[in-house]
C-alpha positions in Angstrom: -6.2 19.1 0.2 -8.5 22.2 0.5 -10.0 22.3 -3.0 -10.6 19.9 -5.9 -10.9 21.2 -9.5 -14.1 20.0 -11.2 -15.8 21.1 -14.5 -14.5 24.7 -14.1 -15.6 25.2 -10.5 -14.0 24.5 -7.1 -15.6 22.0 -4.6 -14.4 22.4 -1.1 -13.8 19.3 1.0 -15.2 21.2 3.9 -18.4 21.6 1.9 -18.4 17.8 1.4 -18.0 17.3 5.1 -20.9 19.7 5.9 -23.0 17.9 3.3 -22.3 14.6 5.2 -23.2 16.3 8.5 -26.5 17.5 7.0 -27.3 14.0 5.8 -26.6 12.6 9.3 -30.2 12.4 10.3 -31.8 12.1 6.8 -30.3 9.0 5.4 -31.3 5.5 6.4 -28.5 3.2 7.8 -26.1 1.7 5.3 -26.3 -2.0 4.6 -23.1 -3.4 6.2 -24.0 -7.0 6.6 -25.8 -9.8 4.7 -28.9 -9.6 7.0 -31.9 -10.0 4.7 -34.1 -7.9 7.0 -32.2 -4.7 6.1 -34.4 -2.5 3.8 -33.5 -1.5 0.3 -33.2 2.1 1.4 -30.0 1.4 3.3 -28.3 0.3 0.1 -28.6 3.9 -1.2 -25.8 5.0 1.2 -23.5 2.4 -0.3 -24.3 3.7 -3.8 -24.0 7.3 -2.8 -20.8 6.8 -0.8 -19.3 4.9 -3.7 -20.4 7.6 -6.1 -18.9 10.3 -3.9 -15.6 8.3 -3.6 -15.3 7.9 -7.3 -16.2 11.5 -7.9 -13.6 12.9 -5.5 -10.9 10.6 -6.8 -11.7 11.6 -10.4 -11.5 15.3 -9.4 -8.1 14.6 -7.7 -6.8 12.8 -10.7 -8.0 15.5 -13.1 -6.4 18.3 -10.9 -3.1 16.3 -10.7 -3.0 15.8 -14.5 -3.6 19.5 -15.1 -0.7 20.3 -12.7 1.6 17.8 -14.5 0.6 19.0 -18.0 1.1 22.7 -17.0 4.5 21.8 -15.6 5.6 19.8 -18.6 4.5 22.8 -20.9 6.6 25.1 -18.7 9.6 22.8 -19.0 9.2 22.6 -22.8 9.0 26.4 -23.0 12.2 26.7 -20.9 14.0 24.3 -23.2 12.7 26.1 -26.3 13.8 29.5 -24.8 17.2 28.1 -24.1 17.5 26.7 -27.6 16.4 30.0 -29.1 18.9 32.0 -27.0 21.7 29.6 -28.0 20.8 30.0 -31.7 20.7 33.8 -31.3 24.1 33.8 -29.6 25.7 31.7 -32.3 24.2 33.9 -35.1 25.6 37.0 -33.4 28.9 35.2 -32.8 29.3 34.1 -36.4 28.6 37.7 -37.6 31.5 38.8 -35.6 33.8 35.8 -36.2 35.3 37.0 -39.5 36.3 40.4 -38.3 37.5 39.1 -34.9 39.4 36.2 -36.5 41.1 38.5 -39.1 42.1 41.0 -36.4 43.4 38.3 -34.2 45.4 36.7 -36.9 46.8 40.0 -37.9 47.8 40.8 -34.4 49.3 37.4 -33.8 46.7 36.4 -31.3 45.3 33.2 -32.9 45.8 31.2 -29.7 43.9 33.8 -27.6 41.1 33.7 -30.1 40.7 30.0 -29.8 40.7 30.1 -26.1 38.0 32.8 -26.1 35.8 30.7 -28.4 36.3 27.6 -26.1 35.4 29.6 -23.0 32.3 31.0 -24.7 31.2 27.5 -25.6 31.7 26.2 -22.1 29.7 29.1 -20.7 26.9 28.4 -23.1 26.9 24.7 -22.2 26.6 25.6 -18.5 23.6 27.8 -19.3 22.0 25.0 -21.3 22.5 22.5 -18.5 21.0 24.9 -15.9 17.9 25.4 -18.0 17.4 21.6 -18.5 17.9 21.0 -14.8 15.3 23.7 -14.0 12.8 22.1 -16.4 13.4 18.6 -14.9 12.9 20.0 -11.4 9.5 21.5 -12.4 8.3 18.2 -13.8 9.4 16.2 -10.7 7.6 18.7 -8.4 4.5 18.3 -10.5 4.5 14.5 -10.0 5.0 15.1 -6.2 2.1 17.5 -6.2 0.0 14.9 -8.1 0.7 12.2 -5.5 0.0 14.5 -2.6 -3.3 15.5 -4.2 -4.5 12.0 -4.7 -3.2 10.9 -1.2 -5.3 13.7 0.5 -8.4 12.6 -1.5 -7.9 9.0 -0.5 -7.4 9.8 3.2 -10.6 11.9 3.2 -12.6 9.1 1.6 -11.2 6.5 4.1 -12.1 8.8 7.1 -15.6 9.4 5.6 -16.2 5.7 5.0 -15.1 4.8 8.5 -17.3 7.5 10.1 -20.3 6.4 8.1 -19.7 2.7 9.0 -19.4 3.5 12.7 -22.7 5.4 12.7 -24.4 2.5 10.9 -23.0 -0.1 13.3 -24.2 2.0 16.3 -27.6 2.4 14.8 -28.0 -1.3 14.1 -26.9 -2.2 17.7 -29.4 0.2 19.1 -32.2 -1.3 16.9 -31.2 -4.9 17.6 -29.3 -5.4 20.9 -29.0 -9.1 20.2 -26.4 -8.2 17.6 -24.1 -6.9 20.3 -24.6 -10.1 22.3 -23.5 -12.1 19.2 -20.4 -9.8 18.8 -19.5 -10.3 22.5 -19.9 -14.1 22.1 -17.4 -14.1 19.2 -14.9 -12.1 21.3 -15.3 -14.4 24.3 -15.0 -17.5 22.1 -11.4 -16.5 21.5 -10.7 -17.2 25.2 -10.4 -20.9 25.9 -8.6 -20.8 29.2 -10.0 -21.5 32.7 -10.2 -19.0 35.5 -11.9 -15.6 35.7 -12.8 -14.0 32.3 -14.0 -10.4 32.5 -16.3 -8.9 29.9 -16.2 -5.1 29.9 -19.2 -3.4 28.1 -20.7 0.1 27.8 -22.7 1.2 30.8 -25.9 1.5 28.7 -25.7 -2.1 27.6 -24.6 -3.6 30.9 -28.1 -4.6 32.1 -29.0 -6.3 28.7 -25.7 -8.1 28.6 -25.9 -9.2 32.2 -29.3 -10.8 31.4 -27.6 -12.7 28.6 -24.8 -14.0 30.8 -25.9 -17.7 30.6 -25.9 -17.6 26.8 -22.5 -16.0 26.8 -21.1 -18.6 29.2 -21.8 -21.3 26.6 -18.9 -20.1 24.4 -16.2 -20.2 27.1 -14.7 -23.1 29.0 -17.0 -24.8 31.5 -14.5 -24.3 34.3 -14.1 -20.6 33.6 -15.9 -17.9 35.5 -17.5 -15.0 33.6 -17.7 -11.5 35.1 -19.5 -8.7 33.3 -18.6 -5.1 34.3 -19.5 -1.7 32.8 -16.7 0.5 31.4 -17.3 4.1 30.5 -14.6 4.1 27.9 -16.5 1.6 25.7 -19.2 2.6 23.2 -22.3 0.5 22.6 -21.6 -2.6 20.5 -18.0 -2.9 21.6 -16.3 -4.8 24.4 -13.0 -5.7 26.0 -12.3 -9.2 27.2 -9.7 -9.6 30.0 -8.2 -12.6 31.5 -5.0 -13.7 33.2 -3.5 -14.3 29.7 -4.2 -10.8 28.3 -6.9 -8.7 26.8 -8.9 -8.7 23.6 -9.9 -5.2 22.5 -13.1 -5.6 20.5 -14.3 -1.9 20.7 -15.8 -0.7 17.5 -13.6 2.4 17.2 -10.5 0.3 17.8 -11.4 -2.1 15.0 -12.3 0.8 12.7 -8.9 2.4 13.4 -7.2 -0.8 12.4 -9.2 -0.9 9.2 -8.5 2.7 8.5 -4.7 2.3 8.9 -4.7 -0.8 6.7 -6.7 1.0 3.9 -4.3 3.9 4.0 -1.3 1.6 3.9 -2.7 -0.3 0.9 -3.5 3.0 -0.9 0.0 4.3 -0.2 1.6 1.1 -1.5 -0.4 1.3 -4.7 0.7 4.9 -5.3 4.3 3.9 -4.8 4.0 1.1 -7.3 2.3 3.4 -9.8 4.9 6.1 -9.3 7.7 3.6 -9.9 6.1 2.5 -13.2 5.1 6.0 -14.5 7.6 8.5 -13.0 9.8 10.3 -15.5 
């Protein structure tokens, strides 16, 4: 969706994205947890993001409604034109009927006259059906356009929300490295087996996590051996836990991808249900 209609002017989604990039280093981190130490300024991102989300969805809904209303008006005009043409045709036909009928009767062609009238009626019915089908197709296309408009707005909002969330998490991890240790401990706690358990972390956090190894070993089996290794494919705050029984991918971007896909799936399901209830 390249443009959204709002109050008589066009707001480009690219402009919204540039606005977000400009705010990247201005806004304080968003409140993403229940930590009471987080300042009130961070809640402004939640409020502004929510306001932006509501504003974009309202614009998409308004644009979609305008498309549907315009298409319905076009369909009504097509039906009205077809009805007017039919009325004109019948008026002209009635004006000629008396003379044609008299000539046909005089010439002994009554049967031919009836056949001609029947054929004309069939032709007119076909034209009427064609106009109605055209009107219905316009309305159906309008509803499809409406759904696509809203879907694009929802996808943009989900992507924007996930990008903001990732920045906030990374900022919090940088400010409080102990948060990362707690996250790693939760991932390790899901492994209860014995043997070698490998914790892969970002190279920049390797030293800090290595220093917290004894604390992390408390959450795994006492007979297990914990190895901590750096992995360049992992960003700060994320980790991968590997053992003989498989892997646990607790990277931040992987978890956000799963959240993103689930949000989009729920939004698509909601649109399908709404379309099923309100489609013509």
